[in-house]
Structure formats: structure tokens, C-alpha cells
N, C-alpha and C positions, 0 to 999 in steps of 0.2 A: 431318891429325890422325894422324902417323906415331905408333905405338907400339912401335917393333920394339925389342927389347932393354931394354926397361921392365920395372920391377916389374909384376905383375898388379894388385897392392892397393898403394897408400900412402897411410896415415891421418896426418895431423899434427894433434895437438891437437884430436882431435874430442871436441866437447860436445854435451849435449843435457840438457835440463833440462825439466819440468811444473809446471803451477802446479797444486793440489792442495787443497780446502779452504781457500785463501788463502795456503798455504804452498809455498815452492819447493822442487821436488825435484830434484838433480842425479843424472841416471842415469850419465851419462858425462861423467867430470871429466878430459878431456886425454887420450884415447887414441892412442897412436902406433903403427904397426903396419906393418911391410912383408913383402908374401908375393910369393915369387919363381914364376916360370912353374915349372909343376909339382910344386909344394911342397903337402903336404898337413897343414894346421894344425887341431889341435883347440881348440877354447874352452871351457875348463871354468869352472863358476859355478853355484850354486844357482839354484832358481826365483827370479826377480824380482831377479837380480844384473845385469841388462842385456844379456844374450846377445843376445835378440832383437832390442832397439833397434839394436844394432851392425850386427846382419846387415839390419837394415832400411835403415841408414845405407849401408852398403858396396853393398848392393842397388837402391841409388837409389829405394827405394820410398815414402820420404816425405820432406817438407822439416823446417825448424827446427833444423837441425844447426849449430852452430859448427865453425870448422876447415876444415880441406882432404880431399876425398876424389878421390883419382885412381885411375880403373879403367883399366888398360893404357897408362899414359902420361898420360891424358885428364882434364885437370880437371872434373870434372862440374858446379862450382859456377858454370861458365862457360858452362855449355851452355843453349840454350833447353829448354823440356818437349819436345818433339821429339825433340831430339837426344838428351838423357837416355834416352828411351823407347827410341831406335836403339841407343844405348849399350848398354843392358839388353839388349835381343833379340840383339844380336850376339854379345856376349861372356859374358854370366852365364845361369847355369841355378840353379832352387831346386827345392829338398828340403824340405818341410815335414814334420811329425811325423805331421800326416792327408794323405793323398794326393792329396785335391782333384782329383780324376778326375773327368771328363766323363763323368756318368751314362748317358748314351744314347747315348755311342761305346765302340766295343770298345777291347780293350787298344791293338791295332794303331793305331787312329784315334786312341787319345789320344797315341802317339809321333808320327805321322805331322803330324798338326797343326801342332805349333808350326815344323816343316819347311817348310810350305806358307806359313806366315806369312812367313818368312824366304826364300821365293822358290825352294825346290827345286822340281823338276819331281815331279808325284804319283806314277810309277813310281818314280823316285828314291828318294823319301821313304820309299814302301813298301816296300824293298828293305832300305835303312837301318835301317827301324823293326824289320823282322822279324829282322834281323842281331842287333841289340841286344837285342831279346826272348829270342832264341835263348839269347843268352849268358848271360842273365839266367833261365835254365832254365824258360821261358816259351812254349817253341817250340810247344806243344801248345794253348795258350791265348790264339793270337792274335785269334780271334773272340771270345772271351768278353766279356761286359760286364763293368763292375765288380761289381755285385750277384752275380755268379757266381763271383767271384773269393775265396780268403782275404784276409786282414787281410796278411800278408806277401806274398802276390802283388801285390796293391792297390799295395803299397808297393815291389815290383820295377817295376812299371810308369811310376809317378812317378819311380823313378830314370832308366829309360830315357828318358822325356820330357824329364828335366833335362839328359840327356847329348844329346839327337838331333842339336842343332845344333852338337857339339863345342864347349863353351863355352871361353873361356880360364880360368874360374872358377866352380865350382859354390858355392853355399852352400846347407847343410843345417842345419837349424834341429831339432834333434832327432830325426832320421829314423829312428831305431829307436823311440823312446819310447813308442809305441802298441803295442810287441808284446812277445812272451815273450821270456824271454832267448835260448832255441835259435834263434829266427827271427830275432832281432834280429842275433845274431853271423852268421848265414847272409847276409844282406840286407848288412849293413856290408860282410863280406868282398866280397861280390860286386861294389857300390858302389865300394870303395877300388880293387879290380883294374880296373873299367873304368875310373877316373879315370886310373889309372896309366897304363894303355893309350894312353888318347887324349893324356895329357900334359898334360889339364888342372891348374890348382890347384884346392886346396878348402880354404871353410873352414868346419870342422864345431861346431857348437854342441853341448855335451852336458852332463850332469852325470852321466855313467859315465865313471870313472875307469879301468877295465879296457880300454873299449874306446878311451877317449882314446890309451891306450898304444901302440895299432898303426898309428898316424900318425906322420909325420916332427918334429912339433913340438909340444909342449904350450904352452897360456896360460893363464892363469886371471885370470877377470875379479872383483876384489874391489871394491866400493865404488866402482864405477864406474873402478876404475885398473886396466890391463892388467900382472900381474905375470908 
């Protein structure tokens, strides 16, 4: 499974439909998208436009999609469940609107854990996590649990967790949608800076035009089609 020199994401004719109340609803209608290594792409669209569904497809989080999904040159449709999990663990990072931190773990431990799962030694994982959180302005909050952190601080920890294993691609679904404008700007700035420093690519779903303009490329999802 050699992925050198390949696009990070390649979607070909991606489709997704649901049946609701006996009626078929086409959420994605032939989406084509290529994201190159290190490219940060904004995915704009109103609520209900299919942004989250598209991120779930790219993130290999559920089945039921038509078309081709390639991650780092690997056709995900041809993988077993275990191989899809490994691909997700090794190449992808996720940031959601709500932080989904582990309540009983400190900020540091929340960023250490995904590294341990990936086989990093604890000492190295703790050093890397502390460094990431320091860059996110949380150097004095490492031993605090989520309940002791503000909303913006919790989301910064979530960003650190997503970037902990230096993923090829970070998927962010309205990552600042639960924050006030000033905090959202700061968190997004730190997120984009860290993604660029690491050389990761990112696909960021948002409905905020102002934030989208700070990314390399802006795409719009309208009635299931990218424009």
C-alpha cells in the first residue's frame, strides 16, 4: 500500500442517499474532489447541505456510499474493516463542533491517548502532547480536566488530539461553530498554523464565509454537488 506522491484525498462520483418516509433523498450527487498534500480546503454550505455526510465519507466513518474514496492513494472500498480502521488511525485526524474529550482525563492525557493507541512510547507521547498544547496556549492547563477548561480551551485540546499523530489529513466539522466570534477566530488561527507547520492537509466544513477565506481553497456544497 504505497501512498508516496499521491493526493491525500481523491473522491470520484461520490454518492449517498437516504430513504425517509418512503421517499429517497439524495444527499451527495456525484461529488468529485482531489486534495493535495498540505492543502487546506474550506467546505462551505448551509446546515443540511451534506457537509457532515461528506466528511463522514472521507473519514471512513460509515458505509453506504457510492463511488470511489481514495485516502493517500489507497482505495478504501477494497479494504477490510480492520484495514479501514488502521487507515483512519494512521492517516486521519478529526475535530468536531463539540470537543468530545474524555471527561476523566486531563488535557495532556487526552492528547497522549491517541499516540499510545498508535504505538508511541508514553514518554515520547507526553512530550509531544505537552509541546502541542504549549503551542495552543495551554501550557499552564496540562493537568486540568475538561470540566475545568473554558469552551475555547476544550476545543484547543481537541485540536491537539487531532494533530497528535501528525495525520496526512485533518477533517474538521464546524470546528469553531460552538464558540463566540473572538474565540473562534483565535482557535481557527492556531489550528491553521499548526496544520501548516505539520504539513498536513485539511478539509474544514463551515458555514462561515469569513473564516473560509483564510484557507487555500473554498468549495461550496449545493444540493449535493460541489461547486
